[in-house]
C-alpha positions in Angstrom: -7.7 -71.4 -0.7 -11.4 -70.7 -1.0 -13.1 -70.7 2.5 -16.7 -69.3 1.4 -18.7 -72.4 0.4 -19.4 -74.2 3.7 -22.7 -75.6 4.4 -24.4 -72.1 3.7 -28.2 -72.2 3.6 -28.9 -69.5 1.6 -8.7 -40.8 1.4 -5.9 -38.9 1.0 -4.1 -36.8 3.8 -5.2 -33.2 4.2 -2.3 -31.0 4.1 -2.8 -27.5 5.0 -1.2 -24.9 7.1 -1.4 -26.2 10.5 -2.9 -23.0 12.6 -3.6 -24.7 15.6 -1.0 -26.9 16.8 -0.5 -28.9 20.1 2.9 -29.2 22.5 4.7 -32.2 21.0 8.1 -34.3 21.8 9.0 -33.0 17.8 9.3 -36.7 16.9 8.7 -37.9 13.3 5.2 -40.0 12.5 7.1 -42.9 10.7 7.6 -46.4 12.3 10.2 -47.2 13.7 11.6 -50.5 15.4 14.9 -51.9 16.6 13.4 -54.9 15.1 13.6 -53.2 11.5 9.7 -53.7 11.3 8.5 -50.8 8.7 5.0 -50.4 7.9 4.1 -52.5 4.2 0.9 -52.8 2.9 -0.6 -56.2 3.7 -0.7 -59.5 1.3 1.8 -57.7 -1.0 5.1 -59.9 -0.1 5.9 -57.1 1.7 7.8 -57.6 5.5 4.7 -57.8 7.4 3.3 -54.3 8.7 3.8 -55.3 12.5 6.4 -56.2 14.9 8.5 -59.3 13.6 7.6 -62.9 14.7 10.7 -63.4 15.5 10.5 -60.7 18.6 6.8 -61.6 19.3 8.2 -64.9 19.9 10.8 -64.1 22.4 8.2 -62.3 24.9 6.1 -64.5 27.2 5.4 -62.0 29.8 4.7 -58.6 29.0 4.1 -55.2 31.8 1.9 -52.7 30.2 2.5 -49.2 31.7 0.3 -46.1 30.9 3.0 -43.0 29.9 6.3 -42.8 27.9 8.9 -44.5 28.4 11.3 -42.9 31.0 14.5 -43.1 29.6 13.8 -41.2 26.5 13.6 -38.4 28.7 16.6 -39.3 30.7 19.1 -40.8 28.3 21.5 -39.0 25.8 23.4 -40.5 23.4 23.6 -43.9 22.8 22.4 -47.1 24.4 25.7 -49.0 24.6 27.4 -45.8 26.6 27.7 -45.9 30.3 24.8 -44.0 31.4 23.1 -44.0 34.9 19.9 -43.4 33.2 19.3 -46.5 31.4 18.7 -48.3 34.8 17.4 -45.7 36.6 15.6 -44.7 34.1 13.6 -47.8 34.0 13.3 -47.9 38.0 12.0 -44.1 37.8 9.4 -45.1 35.8 7.9 -47.5 38.1 7.8 -45.2 40.8 6.5 -42.5 39.2 2.5 -40.6 38.9 -0.4 -40.1 41.3 -2.7 -43.6 41.0 -6.2 -42.9 40.9 -8.0 -45.4 39.4 -8.6 -48.8 39.5 -8.4 -51.5 36.8 -9.0 -55.1 38.1 -6.2 -55.4 40.9 -3.9 -52.8 38.9 -4.3 -48.8 39.7 -4.0 -46.5 37.0 -3.3 -42.8 36.6 -5.6 -40.5 35.1 -3.8 -37.5 34.9 -4.1 -35.9 31.7 -0.4 -34.9 30.5 -0.1 -31.6 29.4 1.4 -32.9 25.9 -2.0 -33.7 24.3 -4.0 -30.4 25.3 -3.9 -28.8 21.9 -2.0 -25.3 21.6 -3.0 -21.8 20.7 -3.5 -20.4 17.4 -0.5 -19.3 15.8 -1.5 -17.1 12.8 -3.7 -17.2 9.6 -7.0 -16.5 11.2 -8.9 -13.2 11.8 -12.0 -12.3 13.2 -14.8 -14.0 13.7 -13.3 -17.3 12.3 -10.2 -16.8 14.5 -13.1 -16.6 18.0 -14.8 -19.4 16.5 -11.8 -21.7 16.3 -10.2 -20.2 19.9 -13.2 -21.0 21.4 -13.2 -24.7 19.4 -9.8 -25.3 21.0 -10.7 -24.2 24.4 -13.5 -26.4 24.9 -11.3 -29.6 23.1 -9.1 -28.2 25.9 -11.5 -28.1 28.8 -12.7 -31.5 28.1 -9.3 -33.2 27.8 -8.3 -31.8 31.0 -11.5 -32.6 33.0 -13.3 -35.8 32.0 -12.8 -38.5 34.2 -13.7 -41.3 31.5 -11.5 -39.3 28.7 -10.3 -41.7 25.9 -7.5 -39.8 25.0 -5.5 -40.2 28.1 -2.4 -42.3 28.3 -4.1 -44.9 31.7 -7.2 -45.3 28.8 -4.9 -46.1 26.2 -2.8 -48.3 28.1 -6.0 -50.3 29.4 -7.5 -50.6 25.7 -4.2 -51.8 24.8 -4.5 -54.7 27.5 -7.6 -55.5 26.9 -6.7 -55.8 23.4 -4.0 -58.3 24.5 -6.1 -60.6 26.8 -6.9 -63.7 25.4 -3.6 -64.4 23.3 -3.1 -67.9 24.2 1.0 -67.0 24.0 1.2 -64.1 25.9 0.9 -63.2 29.8 0.2 -59.5 29.9 -0.6 -57.5 32.8 -1.6 -53.8 33.3 0.9 -51.6 35.7 0.5 -48.2 36.8 3.9 -46.4 36.9 3.9 -46.8 40.6 4.0 -50.5 40.7 7.2 -52.4 40.7 7.6 -55.0 38.1 8.9 -58.4 38.6 12.1 -59.2 37.5 10.8 -62.6 35.5 9.1 -59.9 33.2 10.4 -60.0 30.1 9.5 -56.6 28.5 7.9 -53.3 29.7 5.6 -51.4 27.0 5.2 -48.0 27.9 2.2 -46.4 26.0 1.1 -42.7 25.7 -0.8 -39.9 23.8 2.0 -37.9 22.5 -0.3 -34.8 20.8 -3.5 -33.5 19.6 -3.6 -31.2 16.8 -5.8 -29.0 15.3 -5.3 -28.0 11.1 -7.8 -25.8 9.8 -8.1 -24.5 6.4 -10.8 -22.3 5.6 -13.9 -24.0 7.0 -12.5 -27.0 7.1 -10.6 -28.6 10.3 -8.9 -31.6 10.8 -8.0 -33.3 14.2 -5.3 -35.9 14.8 -4.2 -37.8 17.3 -0.5 -39.3 17.8 0.5 -41.7 20.3 3.7 -43.6 20.8 5.0 -47.0 22.1 8.4 -48.1 23.4 9.2 -51.5 24.6 12.1 -52.2 26.2 13.9 -55.3 28.3 13.2 -55.4 31.8 16.5 -57.1 32.0 18.7 -54.5 30.8 16.8 -51.7 29.3 17.4 -52.4 26.0 15.0 -50.7 23.4 13.3 -53.1 21.6 11.2 -51.6 19.2 9.6 -47.9 18.9 6.7 -46.7 16.6 4.4 -44.0 16.2 0.4 -44.5 15.5 -2.0 -41.7 14.3 -5.6 -41.1 13.9 -6.9 -38.3 11.7 -10.5 -37.1 10.9 -11.2 -33.7 9.1 -14.8 -32.1 9.1 -16.1 -28.6 8.6 -15.4 -26.4 11.9 -19.2 -25.7 12.0 -19.8 -29.9 12.1 -17.4 -30.3 14.7 -18.5 -27.3 17.4 -22.3 -28.2 16.2 -24.2 -29.6 19.4 -21.6 -28.4 22.0 -18.8 -30.4 19.7 -20.6 -34.0 20.1 -18.9 -34.9 16.9 -15.1 -33.6 18.6 -16.7 -36.8 21.4 -17.4 -39.3 18.7 -13.5 -38.6 17.2 -12.2 -38.7 20.7 -14.1 -41.9 21.3 -13.3 -43.8 18.0 -9.7 -42.3 18.2 -9.0 -44.1 21.6 -10.5 -47.2 20.3 -8.3 -47.3 16.8 -5.4 -46.6 18.7 -5.8 -49.2 21.4 -6.2 -51.8 19.1 -3.9 -50.6 16.3 -0.9 -50.9 19.4 -2.4 -54.0 20.5 -3.0 -55.3 16.8 0.9 -53.8 15.9 2.9 -55.8 18.9 1.4 -59.0 19.0 -2.3 -59.7 17.7 -2.4 -59.5 14.4 -0.9 -61.4 11.5 -1.3 -60.1 7.4 -1.4 -63.7 5.2 -2.3 -62.8 1.5 -5.9 -62.8 1.3 -9.0 -61.4 -0.1 -12.0 -60.8 2.0 -15.4 -59.3 1.0 -19.1 -59.5 1.8 -21.5 -61.5 0.5 -25.0 -61.4 -0.4 -27.8 -63.4 1.7 -31.3 -63.8 1.4 -32.2 -61.1 4.2 -29.7 -59.1 3.0 -28.9 -57.4 -0.7 -26.0 -56.0 -2.4 -25.8 -53.0 -4.8 -25.1 -54.6 -8.0 -22.1 -52.2 -9.3 -21.0 -51.9 -5.5 -20.9 -54.9 -3.0 -19.7 -53.0 -0.4 -22.9 -51.0 -0.3 -25.8 -53.7 1.6 -29.2 -53.1 2.5 -32.0 -55.3 4.0 -35.8 -55.0 5.3 -35.2 -57.4 8.1 -34.0 -55.9 11.7 -31.8 -59.1 12.4 -30.4 -60.1 9.2 -27.8 -62.7 7.9 -24.6 -61.0 7.2 -22.0 -63.0 5.1 -18.4 -62.7 3.7 -16.0 -64.5 1.3 -12.6 -64.8 2.6 -9.8 -66.2 0.2 -6.1 -67.2 1.3 -3.9 -66.6 -1.6 -1.2 -68.9 -0.3 2.6 -68.6 -1.4 2.7 -66.4 1.7 6.6 -66.2 2.6 6.4 -64.9 5.9 3.4 -67.4 7.0 4.6 -71.1 6.4 1.6 -72.1 8.8 -0.9 -70.3 6.2 -0.5 -73.3 3.8 -1.6 -76.1 6.5 -4.9 -74.1 7.3 -8.4 -75.1 6.2 -11.8 -73.9 7.2 -12.1 -75.9 10.5 -9.4 -74.0 11.3 -10.7 -70.5 10.8 -13.1 -68.7 13.5 -14.7 -65.0 12.7 -15.4 -62.2 15.0 -18.3 -59.7 13.9 -18.4 -55.9 15.2 -21.6 -53.3 14.3 -21.3 -49.6 14.2 -23.4 -46.8 13.9 -21.9 -43.3 13.5 -21.2 -43.1 17.5 -20.5 -46.4 18.7 -20.0 -49.9 18.5 -23.8 -51.5 18.6 -23.2 -55.3 18.4 -20.0 -58.0 18.8 -19.8 -61.7 18.4 -16.6 -63.5 18.9 -15.6 -66.6 17.4 -18.0 -67.4 14.4 -17.6 -71.0 13.2 -19.1 -70.2 9.9 -18.5 -67.5 7.1 -22.0 -66.4 7.8 -23.8 -65.4 10.9 -27.8 -64.8 11.9 -28.0 -61.4 14.3 -29.5 -62.6 17.6 -31.0 -59.0 18.0 -32.7 -56.7 16.2 -31.0 -53.6 14.8 -32.9 -50.3 14.6 -34.7 -49.3 11.4 -34.2 -46.1 8.9 -30.4 -46.7 10.5 -27.1 -47.0 8.5 -24.5 -49.1 10.1 -21.0 -49.9 9.1 -20.1 -53.5 9.8 -16.8 -55.9 9.7 -15.4 -59.2 10.5 -11.7 -60.7 11.1 -10.9 -63.9 10.7 -9.1 -65.7 13.7 -6.8 -68.8 12.7 -6.4 -71.5 15.1 -2.8 -72.9 14.7 -1.9 -75.5 16.8 -2.1 -74.0 20.6 -2.0 -70.6 18.8 -4.0 -67.9 17.5 -3.3 -65.5 15.2 -5.7 -62.7 14.3 -6.0 -61.5 10.9 -7.2 -58.2 9.7 -10.6 -56.4 9.7 -12.5 -56.7 6.5 -12.1 -53.5 4.4 -12.6 -52.1 1.2 -10.1 -52.8 -1.1 -10.5 -49.1 -3.1 -9.9 -47.5 0.6 -7.2 -50.2 1.5 -4.7 -48.8 -1.9 -5.0 -45.3 -0.8 -4.5 -45.9 2.9 -1.9 -48.8 3.9 -2.5 -47.8 7.6 -6.3 -48.7 7.3 -8.9 -46.9 9.3 -6.6 -43.9 10.8 -7.5 -41.1 8.2 -11.1 -39.3 7.6 -12.4 -37.9 5.0 -15.7 -36.6 6.5 -16.5 -37.3 10.4 -20.0 -36.5 10.3 -20.8 -38.9 7.4 -18.9 -42.3 8.7 -15.9 -42.1 11.4 -12.6 -42.7 10.0 -12.4 -46.3 11.6 -15.7 -47.9 10.1 -15.4 -45.5 6.9 -14.4 -48.6 4.4 -16.1 -51.0 6.1 -19.4 -52.7 4.8 -22.6 -50.3 4.6 -25.4 -51.7 6.1 -28.5 -49.7 5.7 -32.0 -51.2 7.8 -35.1 -50.2 5.9 -37.3 -48.1 7.5 -40.2 -50.7 7.0 -37.9 -53.8 8.1 -39.6 -56.6 9.7 
């Protein structure tokens, strides 16, 4: 099924010696879940790379709680064994913590877990290089421990996950502090936590990697339903990381939090991955390079953007795909500069959109769209449009960067858009 024509008017993973390490829980970064979900490329006929639809459909009322699953620290042995920590662990998870920030009707703590603070140099650096890296590590540690709006905290990450889950018609989600009692009619509790921040250095290259963990427990009996680890990694020269009072680190922290919050929500409830192709399309106000359709430019400050979506059909995991037509598909659009999200528009009914405000001239942007499929009373969100060449190298999509100062990992394989310096 091709859905473009509709009344239109016109990485690799860096593997160097780890010289700076975070205190960590010592867990694998591979996905693990009781539902048997393993990460797999989308659109290949493999099991979807997200929590199973069976488990999703069994949960209608979800509590999102910042912090690690309390049972993981209190329980030894099998969940089937008689352990006082199965029930007491969950109970303790609702009575620990010091709340200090209000988010709507819910109070969320903003304390920084010691587990996420970058650790000390353990060897391999000497003289000036050692002092430079140690200074960078100390600056990051101070920033993580003191910033009131630091995105790499359990509380902030839980808030981002909660915000991403809002608007899903099949799910009632609530954000709880660790001290807030959780209603008995809640189906499941989703614990969200930052595990660590690791700095990996080789010569003058530094790689930052942030790891987050989620655990979903049944509220009724404490059974672990799902568990998975996520990470966000970017790299650049040490001099770029430390330039302008570590400005690049602040961009990294913002994009890491943005990616992790969005990816966690997408994995557990928000994303579907039907077999499809999605790519940018040229318009009268945006041209694409002949040899690279992912590189665009415009002589207009508010160009019209367009895209092609093709649903390939015969999808063994999503029977509803064959019933979808263009009237059931809407699109969300986002535009980023190298520092932040600068423009967003939701639920666009056509596969093209003319911006309703100007972008800055002489600036390069990255933009993307994701389809949302309206199936009956349900809304199912697809994947954000990314360059296929990057998808082949990185099935996680958007979490392994190559040059942070050029483009953050999250947006590096989004379509590129350069607004001409003389744009009108």
